[in-house]
C-alpha positions in Angstrom: 24.2 9.3 -16.1 25.9 8.3 -12.8 25.7 11.9 -11.6 22.2 12.6 -12.2 19.7 13.4 -9.3 17.3 10.5 -8.8 14.5 12.5 -10.2 16.6 12.9 -13.5 17.6 9.3 -13.9 14.6 8.3 -16.2 15.2 11.2 -18.6 18.9 10.5 -18.6 18.3 6.5 -19.6 15.9 7.7 -22.3 18.5 10.3 -23.8 21.0 7.3 -23.5 18.7 5.1 -25.6 18.1 7.8 -28.2 21.8 8.7 -28.4 22.5 4.8 -28.9 19.8 4.3 -31.3 20.9 7.3 -33.7 24.5 6.3 -33.6 23.7 2.8 -34.5 20.9 3.8 -36.8 18.8 1.2 -35.1 15.1 0.9 -35.3 14.4 0.9 -31.7 16.2 0.9 -28.1 14.4 -0.3 -25.0 15.0 -1.2 -21.5 12.9 -4.0 -19.8 13.1 -4.1 -15.9 11.9 -6.6 -13.5 9.7 -5.5 -10.7 11.1 -6.5 -7.3 7.9 -7.9 -5.9 6.0 -9.5 -8.8 9.3 -10.4 -10.5 7.4 -9.5 -13.7 9.2 -7.8 -16.6 8.0 -4.4 -17.7 9.3 -2.2 -20.6 10.5 1.0 -18.6 12.0 2.9 -21.4 12.0 3.1 -25.1 13.2 5.3 -28.1 11.9 4.3 -31.6 13.2 5.9 -34.9 11.3 8.0 -37.3 8.5 5.8 -38.9 9.0 3.1 -36.4 5.8 2.4 -34.2 6.6 2.5 -30.6 5.5 -0.2 -28.5 2.7 2.0 -27.2 0.6 0.5 -24.5 3.3 -2.0 -23.9 5.2 0.3 -21.6 2.5 -0.3 -19.2 2.0 -4.0 -19.7 3.8 -6.6 -17.4 4.9 -10.0 -18.5 5.5 -12.9 -16.2 9.2 -14.1 -16.6 11.7 -15.1 -14.1 15.1 -13.6 -14.1 16.7 -17.2 -13.8 14.9 -18.4 -17.0 16.1 -15.4 -18.8 19.7 -15.7 -17.6 19.6 -19.5 -18.6 19.2 -18.2 -22.3 22.3 -16.4 -22.5 24.3 -19.3 -21.4 26.7 -17.4 -19.5 27.4 -14.6 -22.1 26.2 -11.1 -21.3 24.4 -10.6 -24.4 22.7 -12.6 -27.3 21.5 -11.8 -31.1 18.3 -13.0 -32.1 17.4 -13.1 -36.1 14.2 -12.7 -37.5 14.8 -16.0 -39.3 15.7 -17.7 -35.9 13.4 -19.0 -33.4 12.5 -16.9 -30.7 13.2 -18.9 -27.3 9.8 -19.7 -25.5 10.6 -17.6 -22.3 11.0 -14.5 -24.9 8.0 -15.3 -26.8 6.3 -12.1 -25.7 8.8 -10.0 -27.7 7.8 -11.7 -30.9 4.3 -10.2 -30.8 5.7 -6.7 -29.6 8.5 -6.5 -32.1 7.2 -8.6 -35.2 10.9 -8.9 -36.5 10.9 -8.7 -40.2 13.4 -10.0 -42.8 16.9 -8.4 -42.3 16.0 -7.3 -38.6 17.7 -8.6 -35.8 17.5 -7.9 -32.0 20.5 -7.7 -29.5 19.6 -8.4 -25.8 22.2 -7.5 -23.1 21.6 -8.4 -19.5 21.3 -5.5 -17.0 22.5 -6.0 -13.5 22.1 -4.1 -10.2 25.1 -5.3 -8.0 24.9 -9.1 -8.4 21.1 -9.3 -9.4 19.9 -9.4 -12.8 17.4 -6.6 -13.0 16.4 -6.1 -16.8 17.4 -6.3 -20.2 18.7 -3.7 -22.9 17.0 -4.4 -26.3 18.5 -3.0 -29.8 16.5 -3.6 -32.8 17.9 -2.9 -36.1 17.5 -3.6 -39.9 20.5 -4.4 -42.0 21.5 -6.2 -45.1 24.7 -7.5 -43.5 25.0 -8.8 -39.8 25.3 -5.4 -38.0 26.6 -6.9 -34.7 30.3 -6.4 -34.9 32.2 -7.5 -31.6 32.7 -3.9 -31.1 29.1 -3.0 -31.3 28.3 -6.0 -29.0 30.7 -4.8 -26.6 29.7 -1.1 -26.6 25.9 -2.4 -26.1 27.0 -4.5 -23.1 28.8 -1.4 -21.6 25.6 0.5 -21.9 23.8 -2.3 -20.3 26.3 -2.0 -17.5 25.9 1.7 -17.3 22.1 1.3 -17.0 22.6 -1.0 -14.2 24.9 1.0 -12.3 22.7 4.1 -12.8 19.6 2.1 -11.4 21.5 0.7 -8.6 22.7 4.3 -7.7 19.1 5.6 -8.0 17.7 2.7 -5.8 20.7 3.5 -3.2 20.0 7.2 -3.1 16.0 6.6 -2.9 16.5 4.3 0.2 19.1 6.7 1.8 16.6 9.8 1.2 13.8 7.5 2.6 15.9 6.4 5.7 16.7 10.2 6.4 13.2 11.1 7.1 11.4 8.2 8.1 11.4 6.3 11.4 12.7 2.6 10.7 10.4 0.8 12.9 7.1 2.6 12.0 7.5 4.0 8.4 6.3 7.1 9.6 8.2 10.5 9.4 10.8 11.0 12.0 11.3 13.8 14.5 13.8 15.7 12.2 11.4 15.6 9.2 8.3 16.7 11.5 10.2 19.7 12.7 10.8 20.8 8.8 7.2 20.3 8.1 6.3 22.3 11.4 8.5 25.0 10.1 6.9 25.2 6.8 3.3 25.2 8.3 3.9 28.0 10.7 5.6 30.1 7.8 2.7 29.3 5.5 0.2 30.2 8.3 2.2 33.3 9.2 2.2 34.5 5.4 -1.6 33.8 4.5 -3.2 34.1 7.7 -4.4 30.7 7.9 -4.2 28.0 10.6 -3.5 24.5 11.4 -3.6 22.2 14.5 -1.2 19.7 16.2 -2.0 16.5 17.8 0.3 14.9 20.0 -0.2 11.7 22.1 1.8 8.8 23.6 0.9 5.3 24.6 -0.4 4.8 28.3 1.7 2.9 30.4 4.2 1.7 27.7 7.0 0.8 29.9 5.0 -1.7 31.5 4.0 -3.4 28.2 7.8 -3.4 27.3 8.7 -4.8 31.0 5.9 -7.6 31.0 5.5 -8.7 27.3 9.2 -7.9 26.1 10.5 -5.2 23.4 9.5 -7.3 20.4 5.8 -7.1 21.6 6.2 -3.3 22.5 7.7 -2.7 19.0 4.8 -4.7 17.3 2.5 -2.4 19.6 4.1 0.8 18.2 3.8 -0.6 14.6 0.3 -1.3 15.1 -0.6 2.1 16.4 1.4 3.7 13.3 -0.8 1.6 11.0 -4.0 3.0 12.6 -2.6 6.4 12.4 -2.1 6.0 8.8 -5.4 4.6 8.3 -7.1 7.3 10.2 -5.7 10.6 8.6 -6.2 12.3 5.2 -3.6 12.4 2.6 -3.0 16.3 3.3 -2.3 15.5 6.9 1.3 14.4 8.3 2.0 11.8 11.1 5.2 10.9 12.5 7.0 9.5 15.4 8.0 12.2 17.6 10.2 10.0 19.7 9.9 6.6 21.9 6.2 5.9 22.2 5.1 9.7 21.4 3.5 10.3 18.1 2.6 13.6 16.4 0.1 14.7 13.6 0.0 17.9 11.9 -3.5 18.7 10.4 -3.2 21.6 7.8 -6.2 24.2 7.4 -7.9 22.9 10.5 -9.2 24.5 13.5 -9.1 23.3 17.0 -12.8 22.4 17.1 -12.4 20.3 14.0 -9.2 18.7 15.2 -10.6 17.4 18.5 -13.0 15.0 16.8 -10.0 13.6 14.6 -7.8 13.1 17.7 -10.8 11.3 19.7 -11.3 9.0 16.7 -7.9 8.0 16.8 -8.0 7.5 20.4 -11.0 5.5 20.2 -9.7 3.3 17.2 -6.7 2.5 19.2 -8.6 1.5 22.3 -10.8 -0.8 20.4 -8.1 -2.4 18.5 -7.0 -5.9 19.3 -3.2 -5.9 19.5 -1.0 -8.9 19.8 -0.8 -8.5 23.5 -3.7 -9.7 25.9 -4.7 -6.3 27.2 -6.2 -3.0 25.8 -3.8 -0.4 24.6 -4.7 3.3 25.2 -3.3 6.7 24.5 -3.4 10.3 26.0 -3.8 13.1 23.6 -3.0 16.8 23.7 -4.5 19.3 20.9 -3.2 22.6 20.0 -4.1 25.1 17.1 -1.7 27.6 15.8 -2.2 31.4 17.2 -0.8 34.2 15.1 2.9 34.9 16.1 3.4 31.2 17.2 6.8 29.6 16.9 6.9 25.8 16.0 8.4 25.6 19.7 5.2 27.3 21.3 2.6 25.5 19.7 4.5 22.1 20.6 4.8 23.2 24.1 1.0 23.9 24.3 0.2 20.7 22.9 2.7 19.1 25.3 0.9 20.7 28.2 -2.5 19.5 26.8 -1.1 15.9 26.8 0.1 16.4 30.3 -3.4 17.5 31.5 -4.8 14.2 29.7 -2.5 12.1 31.8 -3.3 13.9 34.9 -7.0 13.3 34.2 -6.7 9.7 34.2 -5.3 8.9 30.8 -7.2 7.5 27.6 -8.6 10.9 26.8 -8.3 14.1 24.8 -7.5 17.6 26.0 -7.2 20.8 24.2 -4.9 23.8 24.6 -7.0 27.1 24.3 
């Protein structure tokens, strides 16, 4: 489980739930996780034995529950066993309605930690005439809960590292390395299928002056604001990124030069009319180029750069095309 790729982790957790359930001859095994933002509890994974009804839509429902409130119920222990004839703690009352524990049924709950943060619960429901929760079984269940926590923490770290590797930290847009990869793919696609794409490249006019007069924090806020306007102004199939400094790039698949120019000008206009935190107007100069058969990524970027230079030479705050 700790060596799986991020996209395989969910299936690995489900396989482990099934293996644990079959080994224990349990009724069901499930994993609940707290959402980071809302702090609501959600049943994320479940295995149920043959003849046992799954929790159905409960896997999409969320339950308001604070991790601190749950941790208090365990009184310092890593797990707790709840019996059908016992009273369900108020904080876990939602489980009563979901599981409907009958006579001879019991539920073990083990806390799942990601690092030092409680992030969920492992639940194992069993039916047995005698107490099924021997110290060895409880210990094994706690170990599995720790394993789930480690796998989820590793998955979270890998997702974070993967994101950071291809995104710009300030703007959240793709970084230059990822944009170059997209450019290679787009050129290869157009070369193979005889299609086209357009490239929009722009930078902020007099950005150094903004930094010098208002400070780098305000300059960063302007860059972030421009990035947000970019995201709002493009379609899902289009790719936006920070090329470097105050320079940005947009890849428009299946878009001719004639169709790309209005897109570029709408973006220019939206930035010009937007009220940023600094007390003056922000404008951009834009260059647009389209793929020509035989182009390399470097060649189309060079043409777009030349068009951008032409926009600056023409007084800035305008769009120029490379034919």
